[in-house]
Structures are given as structure tokens and as C-alpha cells.
C-alpha positions in Angstrom: 75.4 -33.0 33.8 75.7 -35.8 31.3 72.4 -34.9 29.6 73.5 -31.3 29.2 76.7 -32.3 27.7 75.0 -34.7 25.4 72.5 -31.9 24.1 75.6 -29.7 23.8 77.4 -32.4 21.7 74.5 -32.9 19.4 74.4 -29.3 18.3 76.2 -28.6 15.2 79.3 -26.7 15.4 79.5 -23.2 14.0 75.8 -22.6 13.6 74.3 -20.6 16.7 70.6 -21.1 17.4 70.2 -17.4 18.2 70.8 -16.4 14.6 68.1 -18.5 13.4 65.6 -17.1 15.8 66.5 -13.6 14.8 66.0 -14.4 11.2 62.4 -15.9 12.1 61.6 -12.7 14.1 62.9 -10.5 11.3 60.6 -12.3 8.8 57.8 -11.9 11.1 58.3 -8.2 11.4 58.6 -7.8 7.7 55.3 -9.8 7.2 53.6 -7.7 9.8 54.8 -4.4 8.1 53.6 -5.7 4.8 50.2 -6.6 6.0 49.9 -3.3 7.6 50.8 -1.4 4.6 48.3 -3.6 2.5 45.4 -3.9 4.8 45.6 -0.6 6.7 47.7 2.0 4.9 46.5 1.2 1.4 42.7 1.5 2.1 43.3 4.6 4.2 45.1 6.3 1.4 42.5 5.2 -1.1 39.7 6.4 1.1 41.5 9.8 1.6 42.0 10.2 -2.2 38.5 9.2 -3.0 36.8 11.4 -0.4 39.3 14.2 -0.9 39.5 14.4 -4.6 37.0 12.0 -6.4 33.7 11.8 -4.5 31.0 14.0 -6.1 29.4 16.8 -4.1 25.8 16.1 -2.8 23.4 18.8 -2.1 20.7 18.2 0.5 17.3 19.8 1.0 14.4 18.7 3.3 11.3 19.8 5.2 9.5 19.2 8.5 5.8 18.9 9.2 3.2 17.5 11.5 0.0 15.6 10.6 -2.9 17.3 12.3 -6.5 16.5 12.6 -9.6 18.7 12.9 -11.0 17.0 15.9 -10.4 18.5 19.4 -7.9 16.8 21.7 -10.1 17.0 24.9 -8.9 14.9 27.6 -5.7 13.9 25.6 -4.5 17.5 25.8 -5.1 17.5 29.4 -2.9 14.4 29.7 -0.2 15.6 27.4 0.3 18.7 29.3 1.7 16.4 32.1 3.3 13.7 30.4 4.8 15.9 27.6 3.7 13.5 24.8 1.9 14.8 21.8 -1.9 13.9 21.7 -1.8 13.0 18.2 -4.3 10.1 18.3 -4.7 8.3 15.0 -2.3 10.9 13.3 0.7 8.8 14.5 -0.3 5.9 12.3 -0.6 8.4 9.5 2.9 9.7 10.2 4.4 6.3 9.9 2.4 5.6 6.7 3.9 8.8 5.2 7.4 7.9 6.5 7.1 4.5 4.6 5.7 6.2 1.6 8.5 8.3 1.3 10.8 5.3 0.6 8.3 3.3 -1.4 8.5 2.5 -5.2 5.3 4.4 -5.8 6.9 7.7 -4.8 10.1 6.7 -6.7 8.0 6.1 -10.0 6.2 9.3 -9.5 9.3 11.4 -9.1 11.2 9.6 -11.8 8.3 10.4 -14.3 8.1 14.1 -13.2 11.9 14.8 -12.8 13.6 12.0 -14.8 15.6 10.8 -11.6 17.4 8.1 -13.6 19.0 10.5 -15.9 20.2 12.8 -13.0 21.6 9.9 -10.7 23.3 8.2 -13.7 24.9 11.3 -15.1 28.6 10.7 -16.2 29.7 13.6 -14.2 29.0 11.7 -11.0 31.7 9.7 -9.6 31.6 5.9 -10.4 30.9 4.8 -6.8 28.1 7.3 -6.3 26.6 6.9 -9.8 23.6 4.7 -10.4 23.7 2.2 -13.3 21.0 3.3 -15.8 20.8 -0.3 -17.1 19.9 -1.7 -13.5 16.3 -2.7 -12.8 13.8 -0.6 -11.1 14.1 -2.5 -7.8 17.9 -1.5 -7.6 16.9 2.2 -8.3 14.5 2.0 -5.4 17.4 0.7 -3.2 19.4 3.5 -4.5 16.8 6.1 -3.8 16.5 4.8 -0.2 20.3 5.8 0.3 19.6 9.2 -1.0 16.6 10.0 1.4 16.7 10.2 5.1 13.5 10.2 7.3 13.0 10.7 10.9 9.9 10.7 13.1 9.7 12.0 16.7 7.0 10.2 18.4 7.1 12.6 21.5 6.3 15.7 19.4 4.8 14.1 16.2 7.3 15.9 13.9 8.1 14.0 10.7 11.3 15.3 8.8 13.0 14.2 5.6 16.0 15.1 3.7 16.9 14.2 0.0 20.2 14.4 -1.7 21.1 15.2 -5.3 24.2 16.2 -7.1 23.2 19.7 -7.9 21.3 22.3 -5.9 18.4 22.9 -8.1 17.6 19.3 -8.4 17.7 18.7 -4.6 15.3 21.5 -4.1 12.9 20.3 -6.7 13.2 16.8 -5.3 12.3 18.1 -1.7 9.4 20.1 -3.1 8.0 17.2 -5.0 8.4 14.8 -2.0 6.6 17.3 0.1 3.8 17.7 -2.5 3.5 13.9 -2.7 3.1 13.5 1.0 0.4 16.3 1.2 -1.4 14.4 -1.7 -1.2 11.1 0.2 -2.6 12.5 3.4 -5.3 14.2 1.6 -6.2 10.9 -0.2 -6.0 9.1 3.1 -8.3 11.6 4.7 -10.8 11.5 1.8 -10.9 7.7 1.8 -11.5 7.8 5.5 -14.3 10.2 5.0 -15.8 8.0 2.2 -15.6 5.0 4.4 -17.1 6.6 7.4 -20.3 7.9 5.4 -20.6 5.0 3.1 -22.8 2.9 5.4 -25.0 5.9 6.0 -25.2 6.6 2.3 -26.3 3.1 1.6 -29.0 3.3 4.2 -30.2 6.5 2.6 -30.2 4.7 -0.7 -32.3 2.0 0.6 -34.7 4.3 2.3 -35.1 6.2 -0.9 -35.9 3.1 -2.8 -38.5 1.9 -0.3 -40.1 5.3 -0.2 -40.2 5.5 -4.0 -41.8 2.0 -4.2 -44.3 2.9 -1.6 -45.3 6.1 -3.6 -45.6 4.1 -6.8 -47.8 1.4 -5.1 -50.0 4.0 -3.6 -50.3 5.9 -6.8 -51.2 2.7 -8.8 -53.9 1.8 -6.2 -55.5 5.4 -6.4 -55.4 4.9 -10.2 -57.1 1.7 -10.1 -59.7 2.5 -7.4 -60.5 5.9 -8.8 -60.3 7.3 -5.2 -57.7 9.6 -3.9 -58.2 8.6 -0.3 -60.7 5.7 0.0 -60.7 5.8 3.9 -61.6 9.7 3.8 -64.4 8.9 1.2 -66.0 6.2 3.3 -65.7 8.6 6.3 -67.4 11.4 4.6 -70.1 9.1 3.2 -70.7 7.9 6.9 -70.7 11.4 8.3 -73.1 12.5 5.5 -75.6 9.7 6.0 -75.4 10.4 9.8 -76.2 14.1 9.1 -79.1 13.4 7.0 -80.5 10.8 9.4 -80.2 13.5 12.1 -82.1 15.9 10.1 -84.7 13.2 9.3 -85.1 12.5 12.9 -85.6 16.1 13.8 -88.2 16.4 11.0 -90.1 13.4 12.0 -90.2 14.6 15.6 -91.6 17.9 14.4 -94.3 16.1 12.2 -95.2 14.0 15.3 -95.4 17.0 17.6 -97.5 19.0 15.1 -99.8 16.2 14.0 -101.4 16.4 17.6 -102.2 20.2 17.2 -103.0 20.8 13.7 -105.0 19.1 10.9 -103.3 16.6 8.6 -104.1 18.8 5.7 -102.3 21.8 7.0 -99.6 23.3 4.7 -97.0 23.4 7.3 -97.4 19.7 8.1 -97.4 18.8 4.3 -94.1 20.8 4.0 -92.6 18.8 6.8 -93.7 15.6 5.1 -92.2 16.7 1.8 -88.9 17.5 3.6 -89.0 14.0 5.4 -89.5 12.4 2.1 -86.6 14.3 0.4 -84.3 13.4 3.3 -85.1 9.8 3.1 -84.6 9.7 -0.7 -81.2 11.3 -0.2 -80.3 8.7 2.5 -81.5 6.0 0.3 -79.4 7.4 -2.6 -76.3 7.6 -0.5 -76.6 4.2 0.9 -77.2 2.8 -2.6 -74.1 4.6 -3.7 -72.1 3.2 -0.7 -73.3 -0.4 -1.6 -72.3 0.0 -5.2 -68.7 1.1 -4.1 -68.6 -1.7 -1.6 -69.6 -4.2 -4.3 -66.4 -3.2 -6.2 -68.1 -0.5 -8.5 -67.0 3.1 -9.0 -64.7 4.1 -6.1 -63.8 0.4 -5.2 -64.5 0.9 -1.3 -64.7 -2.9 -0.9 -63.3 -4.2 2.5 -60.2 -5.8 0.8 -59.6 -2.4 -1.0 -59.8 -0.6 2.3 -57.4 -3.1 3.8 -55.0 -2.8 0.9 -55.3 1.1 1.1 -54.4 0.9 4.9 -51.3 -1.3 4.3 -50.2 1.0 1.6 -50.7 4.1 3.8 -48.8 2.4 6.7 -46.0 1.4 4.5 -45.8 4.9 3.1 -45.6 6.3 6.8 -42.9 4.0 7.7 -40.9 4.7 4.5 -41.1 8.4 5.2 -39.9 8.0 8.9 -37.1 5.5 7.7 -36.0 8.1 5.1 -35.9 11.0 7.6 -33.9 9.0 10.1 -31.5 7.9 7.3 -30.9 11.4 6.2 -30.3 12.5 9.8 -27.8 9.7 10.4 -26.0 10.7 7.1 -25.6 14.2 8.1 -24.2 13.2 11.5 -21.8 10.8 9.8 -20.7 13.6 7.5 -20.1 16.0 10.4 -18.1 13.2 12.3 -16.1 12.5 9.1 -15.3 16.2 8.6 -13.9 16.3 12.2 -11.7 13.4 11.4 -9.8 15.0 8.4 -6.2 15.2 8.2 -3.8 17.7 6.9 -0.1 18.6 6.9 1.0 21.5 9.1 4.4 22.3 7.4 6.7 24.5 9.5 9.8 24.1 7.5 9.5 24.5 3.8 12.2 23.1 1.3 14.9 25.6 0.5 17.3 25.6 -2.1 20.8 24.5 -0.7 23.8 26.8 -1.4 26.6 24.4 -0.2 27.1 20.8 -0.6 27.2 19.2 2.8 27.7 15.6 1.6 29.9 13.6 1.5 31.4 14.3 4.9 35.0 14.0 3.5 37.2 14.3 6.6 34.9 12.0 8.7 34.4 9.5 6.1 38.3 9.3 5.5 38.9 8.9 9.1 36.3 6.2 9.4 37.9 4.2 6.4 41.3 4.5 8.1 39.9 3.4 11.5 38.1 0.5 9.8 41.2 -0.5 8.0 43.3 -0.3 11.1 40.8 -2.5 12.9 40.7 -5.0 10.2 44.5 -5.2 10.1 44.8 -5.5 13.9 42.1 -8.2 14.1 43.9 -10.2 11.2 47.1 -9.8 12.8 46.0 -11.1 16.1 44.1 -14.0 14.4 47.4 -14.9 12.5 49.7 -14.8 15.6 47.1 -16.9 17.4 47.1 -19.5 14.8 50.9 -19.5 14.5 51.5 -20.0 18.2 48.9 -22.8 18.1 50.7 -24.6 15.5 54.2 -24.1 16.9 
């Protein structure tokens, strides 16, 4: 009781503590109201005014397509009938490549050169928040373009879709058509490059086989010109066959002479005729052997052992070169057929159409989102402020 009386005595007379607390609570209420108006209401009003009266209309146009290949699906189609997944094979990677390309600087530069995108997106008729600064660098323009195009890829169906936005209907349609044409050109280039790569090795083999065959033909032709014989092996074979035939005939004549010498006189006309024929055959054999000896010694015809060995080597090289060239041609044809089956193309089932209404910006939704974001920011800041104040008190 004594302590309570002392605390009561220490309080100044005429100034109640409840009034001071009321003033503090009133100041807090006014501060909270001011922060609500500044952080929540003001941005919400500005967002509503901007999206309701200032934001420029944006028209949208787009297309949808599938990257297809000429090769048959085979077992993949059987599996896809149960799983529901598209059997696109390597077309999946092509679809992702196209999706990246639609947002790439290469496409932006190409469209800018064809349609003058900078002039369109930096038009003074566009509101300042949606307008592109024409003096900004190209990298900023690429980032701006990425906000004006939306791409989507469905891996289960293989459908690739895109939507481009512009500030008038005609430009939106031209942009969508240009983007689709660029995607079609890209897939054709990728397909042609894959085809060239597939047949490049086979083409190189054909070129090497052609060079080998050409060199073999030149070497054989030079040898024939130097030796004076079209086919030394055939010439030698004919010479051997001719000498053998003459020797066979001479043997028959000698046998006839020997058999007739026992029955007729040596001066008989028929016997003298046989002797003359035998002498003629022997003369032909000697002449033929002499000619063969001259050629084997390196004379006319050049039928030496080294010449025959060289000719056999050239003939063998010619045979191998012809076989290699025929095999290379077959491989090249097979590679071309396989490359043709791997070609890609765009199967477009939704063509770009000219928009009639501006569907962007979504004015009501965006205004509500701004208001909700502002309210969330105010609520969080208020909670943080009260937490700090309670901690300090």
C-alpha cells in the first residue's frame, strides 16, 4: 500500500496518463492511414488510370505448327499409341531450336530490316511506358522484342505455338507472317545442312575413288603409249598360241613325211610337197620366235618381263579402282536416300490471321493486380513497422 501511495504521489497533478496514450494511438492511426493512402491507394489509382485511359492497345497474331520428318515412325508409333506421347524423335530438338530462334537477335535483325520494327515500336503515338526508346542499343531492343513475343511448346503433342504483339492490326499480321516464314526457312536450312553432312563423307569417298580411277587410267594409257601395245599380256598369249599351232601343224606334216617315206620314193611329188610345207612352217616358227625375242629384249612391243610385270600391276590397280569407285557410288546413293528420309518440314495447321480487336493490355486484370500488389506492399510494410516499434518500446 505504501508503494502504491508513493507512485500515486509521484504522478503530476492535473495531467492524466490516459490522454497521452490516446494521443499516441491517434497519431498511429493517422500515420497508418497516410501510409495506406500513399502506398496502397495512390498506386492503385495510378494503375487504374494508366490501364484504363493511357495504355496503348496491342494487337496479337500468331500461328501453330509441328516439325515433321519424312522417316516412318515404326516402333515409336506403336509405343506412342499406348503412352500418348508424340513420336517426334529428333524433331523435338528442332522444335526447341526454333523456339529459341524466335527470340534470338538474328530474327530481330531480320525482321527489323524487313519491317522497320524500331520505327513501329518507338512511335510517339504509343504510351511512354510501352514505347521503345529508339536511341537504346540493339541488345535492349532484343529484350523489348522478347516481351512482345510469346512462345509455347507442348512436348506431349509436339505442337509449337507463338504469338506476337504490335500496336496496330496490320503490323501484327505482318510480324506473325514474317516470323512463320523465318521459322520455315530455318527448318529448311537445318534439314539441308543435315542432308549435306550425311552425304559429305560419301561424297568425299566418291571423289577419292574418282581420283584413283583417273590416275590408274592415265598410268595405263602412258604405259600403252610407251610400249606400243594395247594389251601386252594378250599379245604374248597370242604369240604363244600361234607358235603352238604352227608347231602342231609341223608335227603333223613331219609325221606324214615319215609315214609316206616308207611307202613312196623320196622323189615323189607328194613327198616333195610335204617337205616344202614343213620348211615353210619351220620358217614361220623361227620368224615368230625371233619377233618374240626382239620384243622380250625391249624392242618394238616391249614385251620384257619387267614390262609385263608393270602391266599386270597397272591392270590390277585399274580393276581395284573400278571396284572402289562402284562401291563409293553405291554408298553415296544409299547415303542420299537415308538423308532424304531424314528431312524436316513445318506442318502448319494454324495460319496467322489479321486481328480485329486489341486483346492487350488486359486492363481490368492488370489494374486489379496493381491494386493487390500495392495492398500487399502496404500490409507488409505496416506489419514490419509495428514489429520494429514494439521491439523498440
